[in-house]
N, CA, C and O atoms as CSV, one atom per row, in Angstrom:
chain,resi,resn,atom,element,x,y,z
A,1,MET,N,N,29.001,17.096,50.329
A,1,MET,CA,C,27.757,16.524,50.303
A,1,MET,C,C,26.785,17.227,49.241
A,1,MET,O,O,25.873,16.696,48.608
A,2,TYR,N,N,27.164,18.396,49.215
A,2,TYR,CA,C,26.285,19.210,48.180
A,2,TYR,C,C,26.545,18.904,46.667
A,2,TYR,O,O,25.661,18.992,45.814
A,3,LYS,N,N,27.878,18.524,46.404
A,3,LYS,CA,C,28.165,18.025,45.097
A,3,LYS,C,C,27.741,16.742,44.888
A,3,LYS,O,O,27.484,16.465,43.716
A,4,ILE,N,N,27.575,15.746,45.839
A,4,ILE,CA,C,27.070,14.505,45.538
A,4,ILE,C,C,25.584,14.581,45.334
A,4,ILE,O,O,25.094,13.981,44.377
A,5,VAL,N,N,24.844,15.255,46.136
A,5,VAL,CA,C,23.477,15.482,45.921
A,5,VAL,C,C,23.116,16.140,44.541
A,5,VAL,O,O,22.204,15.731,43.822
A,6,LEU,N,N,23.919,17.184,44.256
A,6,LEU,CA,C,23.696,17.733,42.839
A,6,LEU,C,C,24.043,16.755,41.730
A,6,LEU,O,O,23.319,16.779,40.734
A,7,ALA,N,N,25.136,15.831,41.774
A,7,ALA,CA,C,25.460,14.838,40.896
A,7,ALA,C,C,24.285,13.795,40.665
A,7,ALA,O,O,23.908,13.477,39.537
A,8,LEU,N,N,23.756,13.307,41.809
A,8,LEU,CA,C,22.651,12.481,41.857
A,8,LEU,C,C,21.511,13.039,41.213
A,8,LEU,O,O,20.890,12.311,40.438
A,9,ALA,N,N,21.129,14.216,41.405
A,9,ALA,CA,C,19.847,14.932,40.876
A,9,ALA,C,C,20.045,14.951,39.339
A,9,ALA,O,O,19.076,14.822,38.591
A,10,ALA,N,N,21.441,15.130,38.823
A,10,ALA,CA,C,21.686,15.505,37.318
A,10,ALA,C,C,21.393,14.154,36.802
A,10,ALA,O,O,20.727,14.055,35.772
A,11,ILE,N,N,21.845,13.053,37.444
A,11,ILE,CA,C,21.818,11.696,36.855
A,11,ILE,C,C,20.348,11.314,36.815
A,11,ILE,O,O,19.994,10.729,35.792
A,12,ALA,N,N,19.511,11.519,37.665
A,12,ALA,CA,C,18.173,11.341,37.846
A,12,ALA,C,C,17.372,11.940,36.893
A,12,ALA,O,O,16.496,11.334,36.277
A,13,SER,N,N,17.670,13.243,36.733
A,13,SER,CA,C,16.843,13.882,35.614
A,13,SER,C,C,17.327,13.514,34.308
A,13,SER,O,O,16.548,13.618,33.361
A,14,ALA,N,N,18.533,13.087,34.117
A,14,ALA,CA,C,18.985,12.484,32.724
A,14,ALA,C,C,18.356,11.190,32.472
A,14,ALA,O,O,18.071,10.873,31.317
A,15,SER,N,N,18.121,10.434,33.435
A,15,SER,CA,C,17.488,9.050,33.053
A,15,SER,C,C,16.104,9.103,32.716
A,15,SER,O,O,15.514,8.213,32.104
A,16,ALA,N,N,15.494,10.385,33.213
A,16,ALA,CA,C,13.990,10.444,32.689
A,16,ALA,C,C,13.911,10.623,31.203
A,16,ALA,O,O,12.850,10.357,30.637
A,17,PHE,N,N,14.946,11.050,30.525
A,17,PHE,CA,C,14.987,11.173,29.032
A,17,PHE,C,C,15.479,9.955,28.341
A,17,PHE,O,O,15.377,9.835,27.120
A,18,ALA,N,N,15.990,9.086,29.073
A,18,ALA,CA,C,16.525,7.810,28.484
A,18,ALA,C,C,15.504,6.952,27.894
A,18,ALA,O,O,14.420,6.914,28.478
A,19,PRO,N,N,15.669,6.232,26.798
A,19,PRO,CA,C,14.501,5.461,26.040
A,19,PRO,C,C,14.395,4.254,27.041
A,19,PRO,O,O,15.303,3.837,27.759
A,20,ALA,N,N,13.086,3.763,26.948
A,20,ALA,CA,C,12.681,2.645,27.826
A,20,ALA,C,C,13.205,1.585,27.003
A,20,ALA,O,O,13.289,1.668,25.778
A,21,PRO,N,N,13.601,0.458,27.777
A,21,PRO,CA,C,14.106,-0.880,27.079
A,21,PRO,C,C,12.969,-1.425,26.299
A,21,PRO,O,O,11.833,-1.304,26.756
A,22,ARG,N,N,13.171,-2.009,25.170
A,22,ARG,CA,C,11.875,-2.743,24.460
A,22,ARG,C,C,12.185,-4.199,24.767
A,22,ARG,O,O,13.238,-4.820,24.906
A,23,GLN,N,N,10.773,-4.558,24.831
A,23,GLN,CA,C,10.556,-5.979,25.124
A,23,GLN,C,C,10.705,-6.692,23.656
A,23,GLN,O,O,10.221,-6.172,22.651
A,24,SER,N,N,11.368,-7.839,23.630
A,24,SER,CA,C,11.326,-8.532,22.440
A,24,SER,C,C,10.106,-9.591,22.337
A,24,SER,O,O,9.974,-10.647,22.956
A,25,VAL,N,N,9.304,-9.038,21.432
A,25,VAL,CA,C,8.046,-9.778,21.324
A,25,VAL,C,C,7.932,-10.189,19.840
A,25,VAL,O,O,7.965,-9.332,18.957
A,26,ALA,N,N,7.805,-11.437,19.584
A,26,ALA,CA,C,7.708,-11.838,18.078
A,26,ALA,C,C,6.382,-11.675,17.711
A,26,ALA,O,O,5.473,-12.287,18.272
A,27,ARG,N,N,6.208,-10.865,16.777
A,27,ARG,CA,C,4.761,-10.635,16.201
A,27,ARG,C,C,4.808,-10.800,14.753
A,27,ARG,O,O,5.400,-10.089,13.942
A,28,THR,N,N,4.072,-11.878,14.535
A,28,THR,CA,C,3.934,-12.332,13.038
A,28,THR,C,C,2.503,-12.154,12.640
A,28,THR,O,O,1.558,-12.344,13.405
A,29,VAL,N,N,2.403,-11.765,11.355
A,29,VAL,CA,C,1.015,-11.520,10.931
A,29,VAL,C,C,1.049,-12.504,9.543
A,29,VAL,O,O,1.983,-12.440,8.744
A,30,VAL,N,N,0.054,-13.294,9.399
A,30,VAL,CA,C,-0.174,-14.084,8.294
A,30,VAL,C,C,-1.223,-13.500,7.421
A,30,VAL,O,O,-2.403,-13.436,7.767
A,31,ARG,N,N,-0.748,-13.058,6.229
A,31,ARG,CA,C,-1.668,-12.508,5.313
A,31,ARG,C,C,-1.835,-13.221,4.159
A,31,ARG,O,O,-0.858,-13.572,3.497
A,32,ALA,N,N,-3.093,-13.508,3.800
A,32,ALA,CA,C,-3.224,-14.304,2.499
A,32,ALA,C,C,-3.018,-13.369,1.344
A,32,ALA,O,O,-3.352,-12.184,1.339
A,33,GLU,N,N,-2.448,-14.005,0.387
A,33,GLU,CA,C,-1.892,-13.354,-0.971
A,33,GLU,C,C,-3.189,-13.246,-1.809
A,33,GLU,O,O,-3.871,-14.251,-2.013
A,34,PRO,N,N,-3.510,-12.108,-2.264
A,34,PRO,CA,C,-4.548,-11.841,-3.281
A,34,PRO,C,C,-4.398,-12.795,-4.487
A,34,PRO,O,O,-3.288,-13.216,-4.812
A,35,ASP,N,N,-5.365,-13.082,-5.051
A,35,ASP,CA,C,-5.515,-13.999,-6.196
A,35,ASP,C,C,-5.298,-12.981,-7.405
A,35,ASP,O,O,-6.314,-12.478,-7.885
A,36,TYR,N,N,-4.056,-12.637,-7.934
A,36,TYR,CA,C,-3.880,-11.762,-8.874
A,36,TYR,C,C,-4.240,-12.317,-10.171
A,36,TYR,O,O,-4.543,-11.505,-11.046
A,37,ASP,N,N,-4.261,-13.583,-10.453
A,37,ASP,CA,C,-4.389,-14.229,-11.705
A,37,ASP,C,C,-5.824,-14.121,-12.038
A,37,ASP,O,O,-6.132,-13.957,-13.219
A,38,ALA,N,N,-6.863,-14.206,-10.998
A,38,ALA,CA,C,-8.318,-14.311,-11.200
A,38,ALA,C,C,-8.592,-12.673,-11.528
A,38,ALA,O,O,-9.452,-12.344,-12.345
A,39,LYS,N,N,-7.874,-11.808,-10.896
A,39,LYS,CA,C,-8.181,-10.256,-11.211
A,39,LYS,C,C,-7.698,-9.983,-12.562
A,39,LYS,O,O,-8.410,-9.357,-13.348
A,40,PHE,N,N,-6.538,-10.410,-12.889
A,40,PHE,CA,C,-6.112,-10.135,-14.155
A,40,PHE,C,C,-6.808,-10.677,-15.301
A,40,PHE,O,O,-6.839,-10.125,-16.401
A,41,ASP,N,N,-7.433,-11.905,-14.979
A,41,ASP,CA,C,-8.181,-12.526,-16.071
A,41,ASP,C,C,-9.588,-11.666,-16.269
A,41,ASP,O,O,-10.168,-11.453,-17.334
A,42,LYS,N,N,-9.949,-11.260,-15.017
A,42,LYS,CA,C,-11.306,-10.620,-15.213
A,42,LYS,C,C,-11.029,-9.304,-16.037
A,42,LYS,O,O,-11.706,-9.013,-17.023
A,43,LEU,N,N,-10.000,-8.537,-15.576
A,43,LEU,CA,C,-9.815,-7.119,-16.337
A,43,LEU,C,C,-9.581,-7.598,-17.684
A,43,LEU,O,O,-10.218,-7.002,-18.552
A,44,LYS,N,N,-8.852,-8.491,-18.047
A,44,LYS,CA,C,-8.616,-8.939,-19.362
A,44,LYS,C,C,-9.834,-9.132,-20.336
A,44,LYS,O,O,-9.955,-8.667,-21.470
A,45,LYS,N,N,-10.753,-9.964,-19.599
A,45,LYS,CA,C,-12.103,-10.197,-20.343
A,45,LYS,C,C,-12.746,-8.916,-20.498
A,45,LYS,O,O,-13.140,-8.608,-21.623
A,46,GLU,N,N,-12.903,-8.149,-19.561
A,46,GLU,CA,C,-13.578,-6.853,-19.691
A,46,GLU,C,C,-12.983,-5.944,-20.689
A,46,GLU,O,O,-13.748,-5.310,-21.415
A,47,ALA,N,N,-11.656,-5.800,-20.815
A,47,ALA,CA,C,-10.996,-5.187,-21.767
A,47,ALA,C,C,-11.343,-5.560,-23.278
A,47,ALA,O,O,-11.545,-4.738,-24.172
A,48,GLU,N,N,-11.376,-6.909,-23.399
A,48,GLU,CA,C,-11.551,-7.520,-24.823
A,48,GLU,C,C,-13.037,-7.188,-25.162
A,48,GLU,O,O,-13.305,-6.798,-26.298
A,49,GLU,N,N,-13.980,-7.321,-24.252
A,49,GLU,CA,C,-15.471,-7.064,-24.520
A,49,GLU,C,C,-15.514,-5.594,-24.915
A,49,GLU,O,O,-16.224,-5.246,-25.858
A,50,ARG,N,N,-14.770,-4.704,-24.217
A,50,ARG,CA,C,-14.871,-3.088,-24.665
A,50,ARG,C,C,-14.330,-2.891,-25.870
A,50,ARG,O,O,-14.769,-2.011,-26.610
A,51,LEU,N,N,-13.206,-3.766,-26.255
A,51,LEU,CA,C,-12.531,-3.602,-27.588
A,51,LEU,C,C,-13.489,-4.142,-28.599
A,51,LEU,O,O,-13.644,-3.476,-29.623
A,52,ASP,N,N,-14.147,-5.248,-28.456
A,52,ASP,CA,C,-14.975,-5.844,-29.444
A,52,ASP,C,C,-16.210,-4.963,-29.744
A,52,ASP,O,O,-16.772,-4.938,-30.838
A,53,ASP,N,N,-16.569,-4.254,-28.677
A,53,ASP,CA,C,-17.720,-3.355,-28.850
A,53,ASP,C,C,-17.351,-2.147,-29.647
A,53,ASP,O,O,-18.085,-1.740,-30.547
A,54,LYS,N,N,-16.322,-1.617,-29.357
A,54,LYS,CA,C,-15.611,-0.513,-30.071
A,54,LYS,C,C,-15.473,-0.849,-31.602
A,54,LYS,O,O,-15.818,-0.057,-32.479
A,55,VAL,N,N,-14.953,-2.059,-31.839
A,55,VAL,CA,C,-14.614,-2.488,-33.301
A,55,VAL,C,C,-15.920,-2.564,-33.829
A,55,VAL,O,O,-16.112,-1.920,-34.860
A,56,GLU,N,N,-16.988,-3.292,-33.292
A,56,GLU,CA,C,-18.362,-3.263,-33.825
A,56,GLU,C,C,-18.887,-1.939,-34.251
A,56,GLU,O,O,-19.387,-1.816,-35.369
A,57,GLU,N,N,-18.799,-0.899,-33.385
A,57,GLU,CA,C,-19.153,0.273,-33.484
A,57,GLU,C,C,-18.503,1.058,-34.708
A,57,GLU,O,O,-19.147,1.805,-35.444
A,58,LEU,N,N,-17.345,0.830,-34.811
A,58,LEU,CA,C,-16.434,1.478,-35.957
A,58,LEU,C,C,-16.793,0.860,-37.137
A,58,LEU,O,O,-17.099,1.619,-38.058
A,59,MET,N,N,-16.838,-0.496,-37.368
A,59,MET,CA,C,-17.382,-1.194,-38.413
A,59,MET,C,C,-18.722,-0.700,-39.067
A,59,MET,O,O,-18.918,-0.667,-40.282
A,60,LYS,N,N,-19.589,-0.332,-38.129
A,60,LYS,CA,C,-20.875,0.305,-38.411
A,60,LYS,C,C,-20.743,1.690,-39.139
A,60,LYS,O,O,-21.512,2.101,-40.008
A,61,ASN,N,N,-19.849,2.221,-38.736
A,61,ASN,CA,C,-19.657,3.813,-39.038
A,61,ASN,C,C,-18.750,3.860,-40.416
A,61,ASN,O,O,-18.762,4.842,-41.158
A,62,ILE,N,N,-17.970,2.692,-40.663
A,62,ILE,CA,C,-17.140,2.668,-41.892
A,62,ILE,C,C,-17.863,3.127,-43.108
A,62,ILE,O,O,-17.342,3.961,-43.848
A,63,GLU,N,N,-18.881,2.692,-43.320
A,63,GLU,CA,C,-19.778,2.921,-44.576
A,63,GLU,C,C,-20.238,4.365,-44.763
A,63,GLU,O,O,-20.355,4.865,-45.881
A,64,THR,N,N,-20.514,5.070,-43.532
A,64,THR,CA,C,-20.989,6.370,-43.530
A,64,THR,C,C,-20.098,7.469,-43.583
A,64,THR,O,O,-20.484,8.626,-43.748
A,65,VAL,N,N,-18.786,7.100,-43.432
A,65,VAL,CA,C,-17.607,7.974,-43.453
A,65,VAL,C,C,-17.271,8.362,-44.792
A,65,VAL,O,O,-16.983,7.552,-45.672
A,66,GLY,N,N,-17.312,9.683,-44.948
A,66,GLY,CA,C,-16.745,10.064,-46.250
A,66,GLY,C,C,-17.884,10.238,-47.450
A,66,GLY,O,O,-17.560,10.579,-48.587
A,67,GLN,N,N,-19.077,9.998,-47.109
A,67,GLN,CA,C,-20.092,9.900,-48.084
A,67,GLN,C,C,-20.954,11.423,-48.056
A,67,GLN,O,O,-21.993,11.638,-48.680
A,68,GLU,N,N,-20.328,12.274,-47.284
A,68,GLU,CA,C,-21.357,13.403,-47.219
A,68,GLU,C,C,-21.057,14.384,-48.248
A,68,GLU,O,O,-21.765,15.383,-48.374
């Protein structure tokens, strides 16, 4: 009788550490894809504007370089 009680106690304590069964729940998330083309076009436009400004600045300084 003592061995049966001891075996049942061991099984009960081991089952406390067993992982709980998972429920199968379908979870789907619908995410909108960002508009990369619009962002890319905006960045491209900004980069071209900065480049044009830099070229204009350098063209103004071209005449003054080396005349000192």
